N, C-alpha and C positions, 0 to 999 in steps of 0.2 A: 535581513538585505534594506539599508538606507537609502531613500528617494537619491539624485545626483540632478544638479542644477547648472547649469550655463553661470559664469560672471560676467560675462561680456559677449558681446557677439562675435561672432567666428567666421571669417569668408575664405573658402576653397577656390583655387582658380585652376582650370587647364582645360585641354582641349575636349569636349565632349565625345561621344561613339562615333560622330561623323566628321569630328578633325577639328572643329569649331571652336573658337574660343569660347567658353562661359566660363559661370562662376556657379558656390550655392553659400547659402547663410545661416546661419542655426545662429536664432537673437534670444535670449530669455522673458521669456514672461510669467506672469502671473499668474495666465490661466491654465487648469490644469490640460495635462496630456500634451499631445502633440498637434502642432498647427499648419496650416499650409497657406502662402499667401504669393500667388503668383507676380510675374515683377511686372510693375506697373497699375499695383489693384492694390489698394490696402486695407483690403478687408481679409483678415484671417479665418480661415473655413477649418471645422474639426478633421481630420484625417481620421476617416473611418471608413468600413467593408462595403460604404455605398458609391465609394468614389471609386470603385477599382476595378481593373479589368484585368483578365491575364489572358494573355497571348503566348504562342509556343516558345518564345523567347525569352518575353521580360515582361515584368507586374508595372502596368499605369493607371496613373490615378488623374481621373479626367472632371474638371470641373465647370460648365458654361463654355467647352469649345477651349477652355486652357489644359493642357498637359503635364504631369511630371513623370519622366519616363522613368527606368529602372531604378523603381522603388524599390527591389530586393537587394538592393547597394545602401542602402538608405535605413530603412526600418527599423536593420535588425540591432542598430545600438540603444535601442527602446530597454532591451534587456540586460544592459546594463544595471539600469534603474535613472537612466537618463529622462529628465521628464519636463514638461512647462518651459518648451521652447517651439518655437515658429521658424520653420525652413521655408526660407526666401527662393526660389527658383520656378522656372517655367524650363519645358521641354527636356531638351537632354543636355543634364547637368555633366560637370568634369568625371571621365571616364578614367577607372584606372583597374576596371577586372573585376575590384574586391572593397573591402570596406576598409581597412585597414587605415588608406591616406585620408579618411574624416576622420576616423578615430582616433590617430594620432595627432591630426590639429587640434579636436574640440578637448579629446582628455585632461590636456594644461588647464585649461581654464574651467572645470567642473568642480565642483564643492558637493561634499556628501552633506546631506541636508539631516536635519532631525526626524523627521518622517520615515516610519518603514513602509517597507512595500505593501499593499493591501493584493490577495492572489484571489482571483476568482475562477470557476471552473465549471462544468453541465455536469447534468444529472445521467447520461446516458451516454452508451459507447456512438460513435457517428464514423461513420466510413465511405467512402466514396473509391469508387474500382470504374477504371476505363472498358468497357462492353468489348472493345475489339483486340486488347492487349494487355495481359498480364502486368498490371498498377495499379495499385491502391493509394492510398492515404487515410490513417486508421486516427480517431481521437477517442483515449481511453478518459474516465474523468480520474480527479485524486479524488483518494478516498480517506487514507487517513495519514497520520505523520506530519512534517515537516513538510509547507507546500513546496513543491519546485516541480519544474519541465522536466521530464526525460524525455527522450528521441533517439530512437532507432530506424537508422540510414541505408537502406541494402540499393544496388545498383548493380548492375547487368549490361554492359555493352560489348556489343559484338566486336569479338576481336582487339578486342581489350580487357574483359572478363566479369566474375562478379565480387563483390569484396559487401561488407559488412560492419556498420561501427556502432558503438552506443555512444550517446552525449547526455550530459548536463546543462544546465544553463551556469555554470562554474565559470568565472574569468578566465582563468586558463585554455576551457572546452571555449570561449564567446572569441579571446584572441587567435589562436588556433584557427580557427574558420574565417577571422577579420581577414588573415592573411594569404588565404587561397587564392588564387585567378582562377574566373572560370575558364571551364575546360576547352580547349580549341578541339571542334568538333561540328564534322567531319573531317580526319586528320589528313583526309587527300588534300587540303585547302592550305595545309602548312606551309606550302612553298608558295603559293602565291603570297599570303602573308607577310613573310618572311620579305621576299621580296618586292613587293609593294613601293614605290616612293613614298618618301615621308608625307609629302604633301597631299597624297593620296590615302594613304592609311597609318595611323601613329602609335597600334595599340598593341603591335606584335610581340611585345614585351609584358603587357598585361595579361596576356592569354595563355592557361598551361597546356601545352601541346606535349600529347602522347611522345613523340620523337625525342624531344627532351628530356624526357625520365625513364628511371624504368618501372615496370610494371607495377611492383607494388608501393612506388613513390605516387604514381599519378594515378592510380585509384583510391590513395586515402586522401590527395588532394582535390579530387572530385566528392568521396562523401563527406569531407569538411567543407570543399564550397557549397555542396547540395545542403547540410544542415543548417547554412547562414542564407542562404534563398529561402527554403521553409520559413526560420524565424522573421524574414523578413514580412512576407504574408502574414504567417500570426503577428503577428506587432500591429496591426489593424484591430485588433482587439482588444489592445491592453490600453490605453489611455492611462491612466492613474493606477492600472491596475496588471500585475501580470498575472498569465495563463498555467494556470497548476494542471498537469497529468501528465499522460504518454503521449505520445504521439509517433506511429511506425507510418513509414515513409519505404513502401516497395517501389523502387522506379519509377515511383510519381516525377511531375513539373510541376510549373508554374500553373498549366489549368484547374488539376486538380487541387493543389494549395487553396486556390481564388476559392474554389466549388465548395472547400471545408472549410474556410473561414467564413461564406455565408451562412452555409449551416449553423458554425455554431453561435454565431450571433442574432441576439435577444435569449438567446439561451444559456446566457452564462446567471450564476449568481456568486456573488461574493462570497469564501470560505468563513468562518469564524470560528476564531481559535479560542 
């Protein structure tokens, strides 16, 4: 797998989650990894787990009072091999409920470099659990063979059902996940979302509502989006490396993802092939 780099800056415009005009720009750089430059500040900083806070509904990066919201819809593109770029944005960026619109804008401006992706893993199993609910996320280290990341996601929504799916970081799995919108939940907000005036709420069509799909389809879409959300948080560990091993996510969400990343940070080593 080759590292990818941008050939030129790419800007995406659109309404943010709050309906306001916003933009995000991705710029190539000679610096390794992913960097963040908030609007109005000429200094770029490395994107690392130290910047992150995991809320119930989203992943936020925070530096000296500046924030970059919903990073879980930005960071997953790391897993395509894309690196050495600066994310120029602040606050809430254009919201599409998924990654596809960003990736579709960036992909035509990417070129493969001669550099192979390097991989890191850890020496021990790390498991984080929700003490009050049956939820956990677990990382198992890479042991042998060709380095990759395998992910198993299971979900259980009252009134919707249970489902489980296995993933790799193949481009086909990534792009399928990129295309999956976030789940509209609780589902009783459907009509409020659908009938809201466009000046108040612009994103009804950027959400997967259970009312719009059969049970099997909506569960698959939820699994795919959850897979990408998880990769978005794990991307904070990557830089020039990707993470090899196995992740099991059982009914978990952003908060457990962030705890996992912070447990893994500082305990990763490069895999020597």
